[in-house]
N, C-alpha and C positions, 0 to 999 in steps of 0.2 A: 208293546214297543216303547212306550214312554218309560216304563221301568228298566227296560234295558238301557236306554240312553242315560237315565238317571244313575244307574250302577256303574256305568262306564266313567261318567263324570266324577263320581265319588272315588272310583278306583284310581283315576288318573291323579285327582287331587291327593289321595293317600299316598301315592308313589313320590309325588313332588314333595310333600311335606315331611316324609319319614326317611328319605334317602339320606344316609349319613355322609354321603360325599357332597351333598349339596349345601348351598350357603345362601341363606335369606337376609335381605338387606332393606331398610327403609331410608330414603334420602330426601334432602330438601334442596330445591334449585332456585336461583335467582338470576336474572340476566335480563336480556333485552332481544327484541325482535325487530329487524328490518324488513318490512313487508312491501310487496309491490302487486298492485291489481294488474292481472293479465287481461288484455283486452282481445276478443276473437270477434271475426267478421264472417257472416254467412258468405259461401263461395258464390252465391247470386247476386250478392249486393257489391256495389262499386264504391270504391273509396272517393270521399269527396277531397277537394283542394286543400281543406284544413284538417282532414281526418287525423293525420299523424301528430299535428300539434294539440288538436282538442283531446285526444285521448293518450297522450303522453303523460300519465298520471305519475307523480314524483313518489319517492320512497318516502315511508312513514317509520319513525322510530319510536318503539313503545316498550315498556317494561314487561317481564316475563315472570311468572311465579309457577312452581310445580312441586308435587310430592310424588314419589314413584316408589313402588315395591318392585324389587328386583330378585329373581331366582338364579342363581349361577350354579351350574353343574359342569365340572371339568373346564372345558374352554367355551361353553355355550351359556348365553344369557337371555332370559326371558324377562320383560319388565312390562309394567302398567302402572296406573296411577292416575292423577288428575292434574291439569294444568290450566292456567288462565293467560291467554295471549289475546293481544290486539293486532288486527290485520286491517288494511286499507290503504288509504292515499293521504298524504299530508296537503293536498289542495285538489280542487276538482273545478275545472273549467275557468280557472283564473281566480276563483274564490279562495281566500287565504285560510278558511276554516278546513278542518280536516273531514274526510270522509271514511269512516272507520266503524268497525263492529268489535264488540268484545266477546269472545268465545269461551266456554267451558269445554275442554277437551280431555278425551279419554284415549291415550295412545296404547297400542299393541305392539311391542318392538321385539324382535329377536337379533341377537348379536354374536359376534365371535371375538373372544378375547386373546390378544398377544401379550404373553409376559415379557417385560423388559427389566434390565438391571435397576438396583437400587430401589426396590419395591415400587417400581412404575409398572403399568400395563395400559395397553391401548385397545379400545374395542370398537369394532366397526359393526355398525347396526343399521336395520332397515325395517320398515313396517308401515303401519297405518295409523292415522289419527282422526277419530271420529268427534265432532264438536258440535255443541248447541249454543245458538247465539244468546247471550245474556241482555246486550243493550246496544243501541246505536250511539255513536259518538260524533259530534260536529254536525255535518249536513243532513237533514232529513228528506226523504222523498215521500209524497203523499200517494197513496194511503198505507203502504206496506210499513213504513218506518214509525208512523205515528199510532197505528193501531198494534197491539200486541198479536204476533204471528211467529209460530215456531218456524225457526230456520235452521237447518242443519248444514253441516260441511264436512267433507272428507279429504284429508291430505295424505299423500304418500310421503313417507320419511325416508331420508337417507343421512346418516350422521356418524360422528366419530366422537369418542371420549376417552381422554386421558384421566388415568387415576394414580394418585400418590397416597398411599395409606387410607385415609377416610376422605380426603380431598378429590374433587373433580373439576375438570374443565372440558367442556364439549361444545359442540356445534351441531346443527341439524338444519337440513335443507328441507322445506316444507312446499310441496307442490299440490295446488288444488285439484281435485279429480271431479267435484261438483260445481256447478253454476250457482252463484248466489244472486246475481241480478241479469235481467233481459232489458235490452232497451230497443223497442221497436221491433222485435222478434229477429232484426239482422244482426245486431251486436250483443255479445253477453261478456260476463266478466267472472273471472275466478281468482280466489286468493292465492298468494304464494309469499314465501318469506324465508328468511335465514335467522335462525335463533342461535345465539351465543350465551352460554351460561356458566356460572360457577355453582358448585354443589358440595354438600357435606353429608356424610353417612351417619345419620343420628342413631341408628340400630343396625348391629351385625350379629347374626346368629353364631358366627364363630367366635367373636370376641366374647359374646354374652356367655357362651358355654365354657370358654377358658376362664372367665372370672368366676363362674359358678363352681368349676373343680378347684380354683385355688381357694375359694371360701370354704368349701367342704374339706379340703385338705387341712386348712387352718384349723377349723372346728374339731376335727379328729385329733389333731396333733395337741390341742389343749385339752381334750378329754383324756388323754393317756397319761 
């Protein structure tokens, strides 16, 4: 059974990588994330008189960096890669220090491309983003934050990206699906954010193939 699954995976990758109509790209992104901690209350719990003021956690603005591999086939796009993002709050319970966590994320995204005039196109995309906490920033809560402890995070993604030649401008809404903190079992927190970024395609299989063809044609012309 394991051999069958391995064969299917290898066969699928072979089709992806050898499809003549497919285009492979590697891009670098830089931007910022405006994150907001979402607070949830147990249905059995009652809100205190200062609940809304206490847990109205403000937005946090932090840099965003990413590298992504993209597979384009006709109008469809599949992409993955690695990104570093910081999610949290710019203050907590009146403390001016931030309460945030830095994550290393692996996105799995599917999109549909709309071609526009003058070398423009627009891609609507959706998927998931699995992250692993790298470190805490700002306020620490004993004992989880002082001691090393694996903490994962899963976000749903909905985004749009405009492309012009090798340049990109995009935005992604990230909604936390997993809980990263509990507070007395009645209150829990989830990450959410809106990331806006600029990007540049540093390698494109189509462009690389065209350059290689021109180079070979030039060599053949010189040999004649």
